[in-house]
Every structure is written in C-alpha cells, then in structure tokens.
N, C-alpha and C positions, 0 to 999 in steps of 0.2 A: 400489500404495499410494504416495502422495507425502506427505512431511512438509515443512511450511513453518515456518521460524523467523524471527520478526521481531526486529529490534534497532534501537537508535538513538534510542529514545524518551528522554524526560527532562523536566526543568523548564527553561523558557526565559522570558525577559522578552518582553513585547510588542514587536514589531518585529524580533525575532531570527529565527534560522534553525535548522533541524534537518534531518538527512538520515536517513531510515529505510531499512533494508535488509530484504529478505525472501529468505532462502536456501532453495532447494528441494533436497530429497534424496529418495532412494528407489531402487527397482530397476525396471528395464525401462520407463523412460519417457524421453521426448524433450522436454526443456525448450522447444525451439523450436516445439513444437506446442501449447504452453499459452498461453491468454489469462490475463493476470495482472491482478488488481484490488486496489485499496486501498479499504477501508471504514473508517468510524469510527463509534463509538458513544459518544455524549455522555451528560450527566446525564439526559436524557429517555429514555435506554435504547433509543433507536431506532438501528438500524444502517443507515447511509446509504452509498451508493456515492460515493466521492470521485473516483476516476480509474481508468481501465482502459487497458491496452495489449494489443493483440491479438498473436497469434502473428506476424503480418506487420509489427508495429510501429505500427499505427494507434492513436492515443490519443484519449481522450474524457474531458473534465474536467467536473466539476460547476461550475455558475456561481459558486458561493461560493469556489472555489479557483482558478479560471481566471486565469492571469496571475501567480499567486503560487507555485503548486506545479508541479513538473515530475516526470513519471514517466519512467524509463528502464529498460532491461534490458540485462544483460550475459549473453548466451547461453553464453559460454565459462565463466562462473562459476555458471550456473544461479541467477542473482540478479536481483531487480528492486529498484529504488531509488525513493524518493520524496523529492525535495528540496523542502523547505517553507521559503519565505521570507516575510517580512513577517507573521509570525504574530500573531494576535490572541487574546484570551481565548476567543473563540467557537470557536477551533480545538481547544480542550481536549477530549480524548476518548481512548478507547482505539482505537488504529489496528490494523486487522486486514488481513492479506494473504490473498488467496484466489486459487485457480488452478483452471482447468478446461480440459480439452482442447477445442479449437475445435469439435469435432463433438458435444460432450456438454453437458448442463445440470448435471451433477454437479460440485459444488465441493469442493475441499479447502481447509481453513482453518488458519491459524496460530493461535497462542495469544494474540496481541495484544501491543501495547506501548503503555504509557501516555505520552501527551503532555500536558503541563500548561503553559499559557501564563499567566504572571502579568501583571497590569496595572501 
C-alpha cells in the first residue's frame, strides 16, 4: 500500500507561481519503479491528466501546461514536484497526485490540494 500526500496549493494571482509536492510513503515499495502523475479537477468536475513522469524520468505534458509547468522527482525523498509558472485562472482546480508501478494499471491517489488563481 502506498500513501500519497500533496502539499503546496493555495491562492495566487494570475501570472504567479506555485510549487506542489507529492510525498509517497508506505511499506515494501520502491519509489524508483513508480510512474508519477499529476491530475487536476476543475469546476466542470472532470479529472484531467496534466503531466506525468515515468520511472525512467520521461515526461509528458498536456498542451495546456506545456512550457509553463515542470514536473520533477527526487527519488531520494520519494517525492515528485510540480512547478507551476505563469498561472492563469483557468489553472484553478484541485490537483491530485497519482502513482502506479510501471508494470501495472492500478493507481494510488492522493487527497488533492486546491490551487486557486485569481484574475
């Protein structure tokens, strides 16, 4: 079992930045074998994939955030980060961290962190 805890959300003005963190914990797992993902769920209540980073470090960004958001992982700390720059009100959402072993489709989810961007 893996637990994920997101942090770093908050209220920011348009054009500002935030850095989200997702810390993994549990027993008998190897963080380096996890693909990590960030999703967001906005007012439309649809949860969309924002960005992913594979166990090998390969990244994939949604077009809407490409060039503004950067995902990274610190395998020594079992943590993945999402640096968000040039935020717009359209980025307002609850951001969720997800993890899955690279050989599995089962995902572990965090509880989410709210990001609100004011205009």
